[in-house]
C-alpha positions in Angstrom: 66.7 129.3 122.0 65.4 129.0 125.5 65.7 131.9 127.9 68.1 131.1 130.8 67.1 131.9 134.4 69.6 131.6 137.2 68.1 130.3 140.5 70.2 131.2 143.6 68.7 129.3 146.5 70.5 127.3 149.2 67.5 125.1 150.2 67.7 122.0 147.8 63.9 121.3 148.0 62.9 124.8 147.1 65.6 125.0 144.4 64.4 121.8 142.8 60.8 122.8 142.9 61.5 126.1 141.2 63.7 124.3 138.6 60.9 121.9 137.7 58.4 124.7 137.2 60.7 126.8 135.2 61.6 123.9 132.9 58.0 123.1 132.5 57.4 126.7 131.4 60.0 126.4 128.7 63.0 128.1 130.4 66.5 126.9 130.6 67.8 126.9 134.2 71.1 127.4 135.9 71.3 126.6 139.6 73.5 128.0 142.4 73.5 127.4 146.2 75.3 130.6 147.1 76.5 133.9 145.7 80.0 132.7 144.8 78.6 129.9 142.7 76.1 132.2 141.2 78.9 134.7 140.2 80.9 131.9 138.5 77.8 131.1 136.4 77.2 134.8 135.6 80.9 135.2 134.6 80.5 132.4 132.0 77.0 133.2 130.6 74.8 136.1 131.4 71.3 134.8 132.3 68.1 136.7 131.3 66.9 136.9 134.9 68.0 136.0 138.4 65.8 134.5 141.1 67.7 135.4 144.3 67.1 134.1 147.8 67.8 136.7 150.5 69.1 134.4 153.2 72.1 132.8 151.5 75.2 131.4 153.3 78.1 133.7 153.2 77.2 136.7 151.1 73.5 137.5 151.5 71.2 137.8 148.6 70.7 141.5 149.1 74.5 142.1 149.1 74.9 140.1 146.0 72.2 142.1 144.3 74.1 145.2 145.2 77.3 143.7 143.6 75.4 142.9 140.4 74.1 146.5 140.2 77.6 147.9 140.7 79.0 145.9 137.7 78.4 147.5 134.3 77.8 144.1 132.7 75.0 143.1 135.1 73.6 146.5 136.3 70.4 146.0 134.3 70.1 142.3 134.9 66.5 141.6 136.1 66.4 140.3 139.7 63.5 138.9 141.7 64.2 138.5 145.4 62.8 135.4 147.1 62.5 135.6 150.9 60.4 134.7 154.0 60.7 138.4 155.1 57.4 140.0 154.6 57.6 143.4 156.5 57.3 146.6 154.5 60.8 147.6 155.6 62.2 144.4 154.2 60.6 144.9 150.8 61.9 148.5 150.7 65.4 147.3 151.5 65.3 144.6 148.8 64.1 147.1 146.2 66.6 149.7 147.2 69.3 147.0 147.2 68.7 146.4 143.5 65.9 143.9 143.2 63.3 144.6 140.6 60.6 142.5 142.3 60.0 140.8 145.6 58.2 137.4 146.2 57.5 136.3 149.7 57.8 132.6 150.7 55.8 130.5 150.6 54.7 131.4 147.1 52.7 129.6 144.4 54.4 128.5 141.2 51.7 130.3 139.2 52.5 133.6 141.0 56.2 133.2 140.5 55.8 132.4 136.7 53.6 135.4 136.3 56.1 137.7 138.0 58.9 136.3 135.9 57.0 136.8 132.7 56.0 140.3 133.6 59.5 141.3 134.5 61.0 139.9 131.3 58.3 141.6 129.3 59.2 144.9 130.9 63.0 144.5 131.0 63.8 142.0 128.2 60.8 141.9 125.8 62.9 140.1 123.1 62.9 137.0 125.4 59.1 136.7 125.6 56.7 134.8 123.3 54.5 137.9 122.7 53.5 138.7 119.2 55.1 142.0 117.9 53.6 144.1 115.1 55.2 147.3 113.9 53.9 148.9 110.8 53.2 146.1 108.3 55.7 143.7 109.9 54.4 140.9 112.2 56.7 138.6 114.2 55.5 135.5 116.0 58.2 134.1 118.4 56.1 130.9 119.1 55.7 129.8 115.5 59.0 131.5 114.5 57.3 133.2 111.6 57.6 136.7 110.2 55.2 138.2 107.7 54.3 141.6 106.1 50.9 142.2 104.5 50.3 138.4 104.6 53.5 137.7 102.7 55.9 135.4 104.5 59.5 136.5 105.2 61.9 133.7 105.3 64.7 134.2 107.8 67.6 132.2 109.2 67.7 131.7 113.0 70.3 134.4 113.6 68.3 136.9 111.4 65.1 136.0 113.2 66.7 136.7 116.6 68.2 139.9 115.3 64.8 141.1 114.0 63.1 140.0 117.2 65.5 142.1 119.3 65.1 145.1 117.0 61.3 145.0 117.1 61.3 144.5 120.8 63.4 147.7 121.2 62.2 150.1 118.4 63.7 153.5 117.9 66.8 152.7 120.0 70.3 152.7 118.6 72.4 149.6 119.3 76.1 149.3 118.8 77.6 146.2 117.1 79.0 145.1 120.5 75.6 145.3 122.1 74.1 143.3 119.3 76.8 140.7 119.6 76.1 140.3 123.3 72.3 140.1 122.9 72.0 138.0 119.8 75.1 135.8 119.7 75.4 135.6 123.5 77.5 137.2 126.2 81.0 135.6 126.2 80.8 134.5 122.6 83.8 136.0 120.7 83.1 136.9 117.1 84.2 139.8 115.0 82.0 142.9 114.9 81.8 142.7 111.1 79.7 139.5 111.7 76.8 141.9 112.7 77.1 143.7 109.4 76.9 140.5 107.4 73.7 139.4 109.2 72.2 142.9 108.9 72.7 142.7 105.1 71.0 139.3 105.1 68.1 140.6 107.1 67.6 143.6 104.8 67.7 141.3 101.8 65.0 139.1 103.2 62.8 142.1 104.1 63.3 143.8 100.7 60.5 142.1 98.8 58.0 143.4 101.5 59.4 146.9 101.4 60.3 146.7 105.1 64.1 146.6 104.6 64.4 150.4 105.3 63.1 149.8 108.8 66.7 148.6 109.6 68.6 151.9 109.7 72.4 152.4 109.9 73.4 155.1 112.4 76.8 156.2 111.2 79.6 155.7 113.7 77.3 154.1 116.2 75.4 151.0 115.0 71.9 150.2 113.9 68.3 151.2 114.8 64.9 149.7 114.0 62.3 152.3 113.0 58.7 152.0 111.7 59.1 155.2 109.8 61.9 153.9 107.6 64.5 156.2 106.3 
């Protein structure tokens, strides 16, 4: 499932150029010309990252970034500010306003793609194509393969996304609600017990490789992935 990036840019030519390069890099793209349109998109489906122009009509990009940071649902959403402002003070204002990174116009497509990949790797590692190896378990997002000690682990698409998320965030406890939002998608309404069903399937698939105990139940809270097992 392609990672969605929201582009908030009021200049059609720049918006179109960014869209072309993002799609070429394998991302899904949502487009908005102002903050109000962007918020409607965010309300429907939470993107993995926002490319946000500073000089927007109506609500400025920096004010919209502040609004996103004040909302519990979007407070950790990665934001890259796009702007022609290049003074040090402007960069400080953008970063203090909630941006994670700052790209000055004009910029090259290669630089922008590199910044996006770096920010996703840091803030949302489960959305990247990087190989992940923990203990004997190896996950390859590109080939969609999982193996342990050269033995293939056959997983369904949901179990694969679940394991990818766990391995990208080892040793952290995730509630069922958090897993639903991250794996099934924000705004998708399914029962929390659905998580338990897929955890059982994931453990069953990992059992022949003796890696099933890496998926730990944290009583009263949720689940954790740990290389040390139980």
